[in-house]
C-alpha positions as CSV (number, residue, x, y, z in Angstrom):
1,M,0.0,0.0,0.0
2,R,1.3,3.4,-1.0
3,Q,2.1,5.9,1.8
4,S,0.2,9.2,2.1
5,P,2.4,12.3,1.6
6,E,2.0,13.1,5.3
7,D,3.2,9.6,6.4
8,N,6.1,9.9,3.9
9,L,7.0,13.3,5.4
10,R,6.9,11.9,8.9
11,E,9.0,8.8,8.0
12,D,11.6,11.0,6.2
13,A,11.7,13.4,9.1
14,K,12.5,10.5,11.5
15,L,15.2,9.2,9.2
16,I,16.7,12.7,8.9
17,R,16.8,13.2,12.6
18,R,18.3,9.7,13.1
19,A,21.0,10.5,10.5
20,L,21.8,13.8,12.1
21,N,22.3,11.9,15.3
22,G,25.0,9.8,13.6
23,E,23.0,6.8,12.5
24,Q,24.4,6.1,9.0
25,S,21.9,3.4,8.3
26,A,19.1,6.0,8.5
27,F,20.8,8.1,5.7
28,A,21.3,4.8,3.8
29,K,17.5,4.3,3.9
30,L,16.9,7.7,2.5
31,L,19.5,7.0,-0.3
32,Q,17.8,3.7,-1.1
33,K,14.3,5.4,-1.1
34,Y,15.2,8.2,-3.4
35,R,18.2,6.9,-5.5
36,R,16.1,6.0,-8.5
37,Q,14.3,9.4,-8.6
38,V,17.5,11.4,-8.2
39,Y,19.2,9.3,-11.0
40,S,16.1,9.8,-13.2
41,L,16.4,13.6,-12.8
42,T,20.1,13.7,-13.4
43,M,19.8,11.4,-16.5
44,R,17.1,13.6,-18.0
45,M,19.1,16.7,-17.3
46,L,22.5,15.4,-18.5
47,G,21.5,12.8,-21.1
48,Q,24.5,10.5,-20.5
49,A,24.4,7.6,-18.1
50,E,27.9,8.0,-16.8
51,D,27.5,11.7,-16.1
52,A,24.1,11.0,-14.6
53,E,25.5,8.4,-12.3
54,D,28.3,10.7,-11.2
55,A,25.8,13.5,-10.6
56,A,23.5,11.3,-8.6
57,Q,26.4,10.1,-6.5
58,D,27.6,13.6,-5.9
59,T,24.1,14.6,-5.0
60,F,23.9,12.1,-2.1
61,M,27.4,13.0,-1.0
62,R,26.5,16.7,-0.8
63,A,23.2,15.8,0.9
64,F,25.0,13.8,3.5
65,Q,27.6,16.6,4.1
66,S,24.9,19.3,4.4
67,L,22.1,17.3,6.0
68,E,21.9,19.7,8.9
69,S,20.5,22.3,6.5
70,C,17.6,20.0,5.5
71,D,14.3,21.0,7.2
72,P,12.7,17.7,8.4
73,N,9.3,19.3,8.2
74,R,9.6,19.8,4.4
75,P,9.8,17.0,1.8
76,F,13.2,15.5,1.6
77,L,12.8,14.8,-2.1
78,R,12.3,18.5,-2.9
79,W,15.5,19.3,-1.0
80,I,17.6,16.6,-2.6
81,Y,16.1,17.5,-6.1
82,R,17.4,21.0,-5.6
83,I,20.9,19.7,-4.9
84,A,20.7,17.4,-7.9
85,Y,19.4,20.2,-10.2
86,N,22.2,22.6,-9.1
87,L,24.9,19.9,-9.7
88,C,23.5,19.1,-13.2
89,V,23.5,22.8,-14.1
90,D,27.1,23.1,-12.9
91,R,28.1,20.0,-14.9
92,Y,26.2,21.3,-18.0
93,R,28.0,24.6,-17.9
94,R,31.4,22.9,-17.6
95,R,30.8,20.5,-20.4
96,R,30.0,22.2,-23.6
97,L,28.5,19.6,-25.8
98,L,30.1,19.0,-29.2
99,T,27.5,19.0,-31.9
100,V,28.1,17.2,-35.1
101,S,26.1,17.7,-38.3
102,I,24.8,14.5,-39.8
103,D,25.2,16.1,-43.3
104,E,28.9,16.6,-43.0
105,T,31.4,14.0,-44.0
106,V,34.1,12.4,-41.8
107,G,37.7,13.4,-42.2
108,E,38.6,15.5,-45.2
109,G,35.2,15.3,-46.9
110,E,35.7,11.9,-48.4
111,I,33.8,9.5,-46.2
112,P,30.0,10.1,-45.6
113,R,28.9,9.8,-42.0
114,D,27.0,6.6,-41.4
115,L,24.2,6.8,-38.8
116,V,22.8,3.4,-38.0
117,D,19.6,2.7,-35.9
118,E,20.5,-0.5,-34.0
119,S,17.1,-0.9,-32.3
120,P,15.3,-3.8,-34.0
121,G,11.6,-4.4,-33.4
122,P,8.1,-3.8,-34.8
123,D,7.1,-0.6,-36.5
124,E,5.1,0.7,-33.5
125,L,8.0,0.2,-31.1
126,L,10.4,1.9,-33.5
127,A,7.9,4.8,-33.9
128,V,7.6,5.2,-30.1
129,K,11.4,5.1,-29.7
130,E,11.8,7.7,-32.4
131,E,9.4,10.0,-30.7
132,Q,11.2,9.6,-27.4
133,R,14.5,10.3,-29.1
134,R,13.1,13.4,-30.7
135,L,11.7,14.6,-27.4
136,N,15.0,13.9,-25.6
137,E,16.8,15.9,-28.4
138,L,14.4,18.8,-28.0
139,L,14.8,18.7,-24.2
140,S,18.6,18.6,-24.6
141,A,18.5,21.6,-26.8
142,L,16.7,23.7,-24.2
143,P,18.8,25.7,-21.8
144,P,19.1,24.0,-18.4
145,R,16.8,26.5,-16.6
146,Y,14.0,25.7,-19.0
147,R,14.8,22.0,-19.3
148,A,14.5,21.6,-15.5
149,V,11.0,23.0,-15.2
150,V,9.8,20.9,-18.1
151,V,11.3,17.7,-16.7
152,L,10.1,18.3,-13.2
153,R,6.6,19.2,-14.4
154,H,5.9,16.8,-17.2
155,Q,8.1,13.8,-16.4
156,D,8.1,13.9,-12.6
157,D,4.5,15.3,-12.4
158,L,5.3,18.0,-9.8
159,S,3.2,21.0,-9.2
160,Y,4.5,24.5,-10.1
161,E,4.7,25.2,-6.3
162,E,6.9,22.1,-5.8
163,I,9.1,23.1,-8.7
164,A,9.5,26.6,-7.3
165,D,10.5,25.1,-4.0
166,I,13.0,22.7,-5.5
167,L,14.6,25.3,-7.7
168,N,14.3,28.0,-5.1
169,L,12.5,30.3,-7.5
170,P,9.4,32.5,-7.2
171,L,6.3,30.8,-8.5
172,G,5.9,33.4,-11.2
173,T,9.4,32.7,-12.5
174,V,8.6,29.0,-12.8
175,K,5.5,29.7,-14.7
176,A,7.3,32.1,-17.0
177,R,10.1,29.6,-17.6
178,M,7.5,26.9,-18.4
179,H,5.8,29.3,-20.8
180,R,9.1,30.2,-22.5
181,A,10.1,26.5,-22.6
182,H,6.9,25.5,-24.3
183,G,7.4,28.4,-26.8
184,L,10.9,27.2,-27.6
185,L,9.8,23.6,-28.0
186,R,7.1,24.7,-30.4
187,K,9.6,26.7,-32.5
188,M,12.0,23.7,-32.6
189,L,9.2,21.4,-33.6
190,K,8.1,23.7,-36.4
191,R,11.7,24.0,-37.6
192,A,12.0,20.2,-37.5
193,G,8.8,19.8,-39.5
194,E,10.1,22.2,-42.2
195,G,13.5,20.6,-42.4
């Protein structure tokens, strides 16, 4: 049976207090409880499994080091999402992605670039996978501040208020970024349709 948000908050508060009292197994339980969600966020933000794993690990290390700043009366997931988001933005800024045109040739213009789709399966599965790839490409093209609100809203199904809390932003800024992100996505989809 699924816990109510209030029960979950109480359970997390107990674990946080126990961890603050030096009980490492309590923090390990928090890590186990939220590891998948934190990794999911870092993966969607960074787009590469190795970077996402490193960011998720760094998130929990930072959370452990600064646990005393966590308010046990507020959702732990929001607090740790904020840490993960900030780490992803930092990593994104440090790593400027190299983009490659699929129309360019390799080397000195002699060898055409081969792009192979290695995912076998029925046409429906391929179509779903292609749509997911296109969506991920579009999300990756968004600046991190817009990508974060889209991911947290549409993939994690968080409210605008929860997003504002996680990102430490005013509610109006979250709404404005969501509006701007949707506008940018529409423009990219229109350009892709014309291309």
